[in-house]
N, C-alpha and C positions, 0 to 999 in steps of 0.2 A: 504493500500500500504506500509506503514512503516513496518508492521509486515512481509510482504512478502520480503521486502528488508533485514530484519534481518535474515530470514531463508536462503536467498541466500548467505549472508555474512558468515554464519556459515558453508557454503559448503555442505548443505544438497541437495541431488539430487531432481529433480522434480519427483512427483509421477505419475505413469501411471494410468489413469482412463478411463472409457468407453468413455469419451468425450475429451480426450487428456491429455497432461502432464501439471500438475499444482502444485503450492505450496499449500498444504493442511493446512489450519489454523484451527486446532482442538481446542475445548474448553479445559480449564484446567481440571484436574481430579476433581472429586466431592469435593465440598467445605465442608469438614467434620465439620468444626467449624463455619460455616456461621451463622451470627446472626439472623437466622430465627426461632430459637427454641422457641422464645417468641411468635411467631405467629402460633397457631395451625392450621393445614390444615383442610379444609372442608372434611368431610368423603365421600368416594365413596363406593357405595354398593359392597359387596364382589364378586358378580357374574360378575362384570365388570372388564375386564382384563386391567391391567396397562401396559404402555410401558416398555420395558426392562431396561430403564435408571432410573426408580424410585427406590430409595434405599429400601432395604427389610424392614427396620424399620422406614420408613418415617412417617407412620401414628401412630406408637406406641411409638416412642422414647420420653424420658423425655427432659426437657429443657436443662439439662447439659450433655446430651448424644450425642456422635458423630454419624453422619450418617454412616451407614454401606455401604460396597461396593454394587454395583448393582448386581442383579441376573444374568444378561446376558449382556455382552458387545458386542453382535452381531450388535447392532445399535449404531451409533454415535461414541464416543471416543473409541478407541481400542488399547490403548498403544502408545508408541512412534513410533513404526514401522508399526502398523496395519493400515488398511484403512477403518476400520469399516465394514459395511455390505457388504459382498462379492457379493450380488445380486443387487447392485446398477446399474442402467442402464435403458434402455427403456423396457417397459412392452410389452407383446404380445397383440395386439388388438383383441378384441372379447373373451378374456379369463376371468377367475375369477378375476385376478388382475385389469383389466380395470373396471369390474363391481364394484369392491370394491372401487376403486378410485372415480368413479362416485357417488357411494352411500355415501361416506364420504363427498364429495363436496356438494351433495344435502342436507345432514343434516346441514352442516354449513350454507348454504343459507337459509334454513328454520329458523334456530336459529337467524340469523342476522335480518331476517324480524321481528321476535318477539322482538328482542332487541330494534328495532326502537320505539316500543311502550313503552319501559321502560325508555328511555332517556328523562329527563326533568330537568329544572333548579332546583338546590338544592340537587339533588340526589348525593350520594357519590359513589366513585369508589368501595369502599368496599361493599356497598349494591348491586351495579351492578354485582360485582364478584359473590356474593352469589346467586343472581337471575339467572345469566347466567349459573352458575354451575348446578343449578337444571334443567335448560332447557337441558343441555348436557347429564346429567346422565339419564334424563327421556327418552332419545333416546338410552339408553344402550351403551353410548359412554363414553370415559374417557377424561377429559379436559387435553390436552397434556402438558401445562405449569406446571401443578401441580406436584411437585417433581423433575422437571428438574433442576439439580445442586442445589437441595434443595429449589427451589422456592416454596413459600407457597400459591400461589394464582392460580386460575383456568383460569384467563383471563388477558391479558395485555392491558392496556389502556393508552392513552396519552391525557392529557387535555391541551388546549391552551386557557386560560382565559384572556390573556394579549392583544393579537393582534386581534384575530377574533372570539373568543368565540365558539370554536368547541371542540368535543371530538372524538378521534379515538379509536375504539374498535376492537381488533383482537381476533377472535375466532378460536382456533385450537383444534381438537379433534382426538382421536385414536379409531378406530372401525373396525369391520369386517362386512361382509354381514350377514343379518339375516338368520337363517337356512332355512326359506321358500324360499329364493332367491338363494340358492346354488344349482347348477345343480346336479341331482342325480348321474350323471356319475363321479362326482368329489369325489375322495377317500382320497385326501391329507388333512392335517390340515387346519383350516380356515386361510385365508390371512388377516393380519391386516395392516392398513395404516393410515396415518394422513390426515385429511382434514383441510385446512387453508384458511382463507379469512378475510378481514377486511373492515369496512365501517367508514367513517368520517361523524358524525352527526352534522349539524349546530344547535345551540341553537336559540331560538326565537329572541334574541337581537343581533344576528350576523349582522355585517354591510354588505353593498352591495359588497365590495371587497372580504370579506370572503366567502359570498355566491357564488360569481362568481368563486372563486378559487375552491370550492367544485364541482360546476357544470362542469367546464372545465376539472377537473380531472376525473370526471365520464365519460365525453365524450371521453377522451383519453383512459380510460379503455375499453369502448365499442369498440373503434376502434382497440385496441390491441387484444381483444377477437375475433373479426371478422377475424383476421389474423391467428388464431390458427387452426391446423388441421394436419392430418397425412402427413408426408413428408415436412412440412413447416419448414423454418429455424427460429431460434430465432431472428435473425437480422431483419426479415420481420416485427416483432412486433414493434421494435424500430423505424424502418424507417417509418412505417405507422403513428405512433404517432407523430414523428418529423415533 
């Protein structure tokens, strides 16, 4: 909210989007000198397509070399006056875009199920990152956080070992439909999209309050998902959960 107030004080007009007029809070331009050069990124097979925001020299640069500009600014940050991807908006149901979104979401769900078998006391987030990276690329998908603003890891994790001994793991990937699933009538280029989801895993020594927190949050999530569907309003999700 503070950033939004700053934009309004500066006299910048609200931006027209498919969902109304809003202050767009864009990320800063790529952090060319970010201190991540000492952390080499895990390699992604060359046949897997990276999102357009990944710097062209992200996997090849030396520690003292700045990150180069991205190949394509069609997604995400698009200058001071641009609004990024011009195709932002609702997708057509029944088409390739919907199939791609469902495919990406399904891959994430499968991966998170496998991640649950990896989480155990004593494992480091670095080890989890490498293992989950392999799970993602094994499905011919790109780990979306890798290279975003120079970020050197494939997964984002949040550990709470002070209050309730839990770890939250967010898996986001970038992929398209496998060739065998693309309708033969489709002549356009493959559609790529991100799939994103997260799970909070309680460790064995979590106390009753921490376990109850995770269980209630899962219940709220299930209630929210049941409100989703064509023509439904976003507010229906919040009202049902509340």
